C-alpha positions in Angstrom: 11.0 -17.3 4.8 8.8 -18.7 2.1 7.5 -16.5 -0.7 5.3 -13.7 0.6 1.6 -14.1 0.2 0.1 -11.2 2.0 -2.3 -8.3 2.2 -2.1 -4.6 3.1 -3.8 -3.2 6.2 -4.4 0.1 4.5 -6.9 2.7 5.9 -6.3 1.5 9.4 -3.4 3.7 10.6 -3.2 5.8 7.4 -6.6 7.0 6.3 -7.7 7.2 2.7 -10.9 8.9 1.8 -11.9 6.6 -1.1 -12.0 3.5 1.1 -14.2 5.0 3.8 -15.7 8.2 2.6 -18.0 8.8 5.6 -15.0 9.7 7.7 -14.3 12.7 5.5 -17.4 13.8 3.8 -19.0 15.3 6.9 -16.1 17.7 7.1 -15.6 18.4 3.4 -11.9 17.3 3.4 -9.9 15.0 1.2 -7.1 13.7 3.4 -6.0 12.9 6.9 -3.9 16.1 7.3 -6.9 18.3 6.6 -9.2 16.1 8.8 -6.7 16.7 11.6 -6.7 20.5 10.9 -10.4 20.8 10.6 -11.5 19.0 13.8 -10.8 20.1 17.4 -7.9 17.9 18.7 -10.1 16.0 21.2 -12.7 15.3 18.5 -10.1 14.1 16.0 -8.5 11.8 18.6 -11.8 10.3 19.5 -12.7 9.7 15.9 -9.5 8.0 15.2 -9.7 5.9 18.4 -13.2 4.6 17.4 -11.9 3.8 13.9 -8.7 2.2 14.9 -10.2 0.1 17.7 -12.7 -1.4 15.4 -11.4 -1.3 11.8 -8.8 -4.1 12.3 -8.9 -6.5 15.3 -7.2 -9.7 16.4 -9.9 -11.7 14.5 -8.7 -10.2 11.3 -5.2 -11.6 11.8 -6.7 -15.0 12.5 -8.7 -14.8 9.3 -5.7 -13.7 7.3 -3.8 -16.7 8.5 -6.7 -19.0 7.7 -6.6 -17.8 4.1 -3.1 -19.2 3.7 -1.4 -15.8 3.8 1.8 -15.4 5.7 2.5 -11.6 5.9 0.8 -8.3 6.3 2.0 -4.9 5.1 1.2 -2.2 7.7 1.2 1.4 6.5 1.9 4.0 9.2 2.2 7.8 9.1 5.2 9.9 10.1 3.2 10.8 13.2 3.1 7.2 14.4 5.0 8.0 17.6 2.6 10.8 18.5 5.1 13.6 18.2 3.7 15.4 15.2 0.4 17.1 16.1 -2.2 17.5 14.9 -1.6 13.9 13.7 -2.5 11.3 16.4 0.1 8.7 17.3 -0.7 5.0 16.7 2.3 3.1 18.1 0.1 1.1 20.4 -1.7 -0.3 17.4 1.5 -1.3 15.8 2.3 -3.1 19.0 -1.0 -4.9 18.8 -0.4 -5.8 15.2 2.9 -7.3 16.1 1.5 -9.3 19.0 -1.4 -10.6 16.8 0.8 -11.5 13.9 3.1 -13.5 16.2 0.1 -15.3 17.8 -1.2 -16.5 14.4 2.2 -17.2 12.7 2.3 -14.1 10.5 5.0 -11.6 9.7 4.7 -7.8 9.5 6.2 -5.4 7.0 6.0 -2.0 8.6 5.7 0.6 5.8 6.3 4.3 6.2 3.4 5.5 4.1 3.6 9.3 4.6 6.2 12.0 5.3 5.7 15.7 6.1 4.7 17.7 3.0 4.2 14.4 1.2 6.3 12.4 -1.2 3.6 12.0 -3.8 0.7 14.4 -3.4 -1.8 11.6 -3.0 -4.2 11.3 -0.1 -2.3 8.2 0.9 0.8 10.4 1.2 -1.0 12.4 3.9 -2.0 15.5 2.0 -3.6 15.8 -1.4 -1.9 18.0 -4.0 1.2 18.8 -1.9 4.5 17.1 -2.8 7.6 18.8 -1.6 9.0 16.9 1.4 12.4 16.4 -0.3 12.9 20.2 -0.2 13.0 20.3 3.6 16.2 18.8 4.9 14.9 18.8 8.5 11.8 16.8 7.4 14.0 14.4 5.5 16.0 13.9 8.7 12.7 13.5 10.7 11.6 10.7 8.4 14.9 9.0 9.0 14.5 9.2 12.7 11.0 7.7 12.5 12.5 4.7 10.6 15.3 4.4 13.1 12.8 4.4 16.0 10.7 1.8 14.4 13.8 -0.4 13.9 14.8 0.1 17.5 11.4 -0.8 18.8 10.7 -3.9 16.6 14.0 -5.0 15.3 14.2 -8.0 17.6 10.6 -9.1 17.3 9.9 -12.5 15.8 6.9 -11.2 13.9 8.9 -8.5 12.0 9.5 -9.3 8.4 11.1 -5.9 7.8 10.6 -2.2 7.3 9.7 -0.4 4.0 11.6 2.9 3.8 8.9 5.0 2.0 5.8 4.3 0.0 5.4 5.5 -3.6 7.9 8.5 -3.9 6.6 9.8 -7.1 8.4 10.0 -10.5 8.1 12.8 -13.0 5.8 11.0 -15.5 3.5 9.8 -12.7 3.4 13.2 -11.1 2.3 15.0 -14.2 -0.4 12.5 -14.9 -1.7 12.0 -11.3 -5.3 13.1 -10.8 -4.3 14.6 -7.4 -1.6 17.0 -8.9 -2.9 20.6 -8.7 -5.8 19.6 -6.4 -4.4 21.0 -3.1 -6.9 22.5 -0.7 -4.5 25.4 -0.1 -2.8 26.4 -3.3 -0.3 28.5 -1.5 0.8 25.5 0.5 1.3 23.5 -2.7 3.7 25.9 -4.3 7.0 24.3 -5.0 5.5 20.8 -5.3 7.0 18.4 -7.8 8.3 14.9 -8.4 11.0 13.1 -6.3 14.2 12.9 -8.4 16.1 9.6 -8.6 19.3 11.2 -7.4 17.7 12.4 -4.2 15.9 9.1 -3.7 19.1 7.1 -4.0 20.8 9.3 -1.4 17.8 9.0 0.9 17.6 5.2 0.5 21.4 4.9 1.3 21.0 6.9 4.5 17.8 5.0 5.4 19.6 1.7 4.9 22.5 2.7 7.1 20.2 4.0 9.9 18.0 1.0 9.8 20.7 -1.7 9.6 22.1 -0.3 12.9 19.1 -1.8 14.7 17.8 -4.5 12.3 19.4 -7.9 12.3 20.5 -9.0 8.9 17.6 -11.5 8.7 15.1 -8.6 8.7 14.5 -7.3 5.2 14.7 -3.6 4.3 12.3 -2.8 1.4 12.6 0.1 -1.0 9.7 1.2 -3.3 10.8 1.6 -6.9 9.5 5.1 -7.1 7.5 4.1 -10.2 10.9 3.4 -11.9 11.3 -0.3 -11.6 14.2 -0.6 -14.1 16.0 2.6 -13.0 18.0 1.1 -10.2 20.4 -1.0 -12.3 23.1 -2.2 -10.0 22.5 0.4 -7.3 21.6 -1.9 -4.4 24.3 -4.5 -5.2 27.1 -1.9 -5.7 26.1 -0.2 -2.4 26.6 -3.6 -0.7 23.1 -3.6 0.9 22.3 -7.0 2.5 18.8 -8.6 2.6 16.9 -5.9 0.7 13.9 -6.1 -1.6 12.4 -3.8 -4.2 8.7 -3.0 -4.0 6.7 -2.4 -7.2 3.0 -1.7 -7.5 1.1 -3.1 -10.5 -2.6 -2.3 -11.0 -4.7 -3.3 -14.1 -7.1 -0.6 -12.8 -4.4 2.1 -13.3 -3.5 0.8 -16.8 -7.2 1.1 -17.8 -7.0 4.9 -17.2 -4.8 5.0 -20.4 -5.9 2.0 -22.4 -9.6 1.9 -23.4 -9.8 -1.8 -24.2 -11.0 -3.9 -21.2 -10.2 -7.4 -22.3 -8.0 -10.2 -20.8 -5.6 -10.2 -23.7 -4.9 -6.6 -23.1 -4.3 -7.2 -19.4 -1.9 -10.1 -20.4 0.1 -7.8 -22.6 0.3 -5.2 -19.8 1.4 -7.9 -17.2 4.0 -9.3 -19.6 5.4 -5.8 -20.0 5.5 -5.2 -16.2 7.1 -8.6 -15.6 9.8 -7.9 -18.2 10.8 -4.9 -16.0 10.6 -7.0 -12.9 12.9 -9.7 -14.4 15.4 -7.0 -15.3 15.3 -5.6 -11.8 15.6 -9.1 -10.2 19.0 -9.6 -11.7 20.2 -7.5 -8.8 17.4 -7.5 -6.1 14.3 -9.5 -5.2 11.1 -7.8 -6.3 7.9 -7.8 -4.3 4.5 -6.7 -5.8 3.6 -4.7 -2.7 0.2 -3.6 -4.1 -2.1 -5.2 -6.6 -5.8 -6.1 -6.9 -8.2 -7.8 -9.3 -10.3 -4.7 -10.0 -10.9 -4.4 -13.7 -13.5 -3.1 -16.1 -13.9 -6.5 -17.9 -15.3 -8.1 -14.7 -16.7 -5.0 -13.1 -19.1 -4.2 -15.9 -21.7 -6.8 -16.6 -23.7 -6.3 -19.8 -27.5 -6.1 -19.5 -29.0 -9.5 -20.5 -31.8 -11.9 -19.6 -29.5 -13.7 -17.1 -30.9 -14.1 -13.6 -29.1 -12.5 -10.7 -27.5 -15.8 -9.8 -26.3 -16.3 -13.3 -24.9 -12.9 -13.4 -23.0 -13.5 -10.1 -21.6 -16.7 -11.4 -20.5 -15.0 -14.7 -18.8 -12.3 -12.7 -17.1 -14.8 -10.4 -15.8 -16.6 -13.5 -14.4 -13.3 -14.9 -12.7 -12.2 -11.7 -11.2 -15.7 -11.2 -9.8 -15.5 -14.8 -8.1 -12.1 -14.1 -6.9 -13.3 -10.6 -5.3 -16.3 -12.3 -3.5 -14.1 -14.8 -2.1 -11.9 -12.1 -1.2 -14.6 -9.6 0.6 -16.5 -12.4 2.7 -13.4 -13.2 3.6 -12.9 -9.5 5.0 -16.4 -9.3 8.2 -14.9 -10.8 8.5 -12.5 -8.0 9.6 -12.7 -4.3 5.9 -12.4 -3.3 2.9 -10.1 -3.2 0.5 -8.1 -0.9 -3.1 -7.5 -2.0 -4.4 -4.0 -1.7 -6.5 -3.8 0.4 -7.5 -6.2 3.2 -10.9 -4.4 3.4 -12.7 -1.2 2.7 -15.8 -1.3 4.9 -15.8 -3.2 8.1 -19.3 -4.4 7.4 -18.9 -7.2 4.9 -22.6 -7.1 3.7 -23.3 -3.5 3.0 -22.4 -2.7 -0.7 -19.6 -0.1 -1.2 -20.7 3.3 -2.4 -19.4 2.5 -5.9 -19.5 -1.0 -7.4 -16.0 -1.0 -8.7 -14.6 -0.8 -5.2 -15.9 -4.3 -4.3 -12.9 -6.0 -5.8 -10.4 -3.9 -4.0 -11.6 -5.6 -0.8 -9.8 -8.8 -0.1 -12.4 -10.0 2.3 -15.2 -9.5 -0.2 -13.2 -11.2 -2.9 -12.8 -14.3 -0.7 -16.4 -14.2 0.4 -17.6 -13.9 -3.3 -15.3 -16.7 -4.5 -13.4 -14.3 -6.7 -10.2 -15.2 -4.9 -10.0 -18.8 -3.7 -7.7 -20.2 -1.1 -6.3 -22.6 -3.6 -5.4 -19.8 -5.9 -3.9 -17.7 -3.1 -1.7 -20.6 -2.0 -0.4 -21.3 -5.5 
């Protein structure tokens, strides 16, 4: 397969409040687990059906292909098979995604995005402020069975690029600095939470590979997130004799800006160079994919007050976003490929997002606004 140029279908089968706040605010909850707990089962199922039926459709796969992309990354929950109430299964939507991908010549990377008790404490890990999945051997085993069943169901499908074992198992430094840490709705439930040690993660990845490869042909890729430790893997994958595997790393200028107060392209370039130095080191042993990135940044987001007309301001902002997109896409050329986060936030392409900075997280709006051009995406 050619180098991956793709996008994530986040907030479709794994909900994230920040992308579609109206799903959550009515009920005063922060994540999908608490939404499921708060609503009566029938009401929750109906809400999800309405969302899933309309948030991503066949037309979106056609559009993704028309942009020159070749792959989608599809986050799913540990309840995808419908056997972990109160979560609602979504396997029929994974079936649809596979059918649509094959129809439009795309590939799918199925990504296990959540596990019971969470692997990172983020809302995208299922439950905010709770991170202790690794402490429950039966739940670790359950995650392995979910991966195994996904491989059994889709392993022979033409549209399957591969399966990602687990999204963003959190490191110590990221855990102690994460805004979600300590923010659990139920403080008692969060007791015992902590980061995911590298030793545990290596053991889990070994077991996951063995379970997946029983059903996945060798041409299907098994992807491992770096656990926010891109250079910590050394020769692990090679010495374990894993075949056709890739390492996923997530690189966000937006995240860097939480720690660096200077919003200028030269700062972003230093940051990207530092990230790519780590990627180059890792790629001595395993191909690296930038599984999540976006062009959101304060340099382009914030436009100074001036006498410019609205059109002039829009053109200036377009110029800035294209400048940062070029920096990032140029960096990613050294990798095995990339997935933009996220394909969309709001289904409605015209209504502004609730906060201006979110606009550039939305791939569809970036294309519509000319911030991401088809020429740049194909480079």
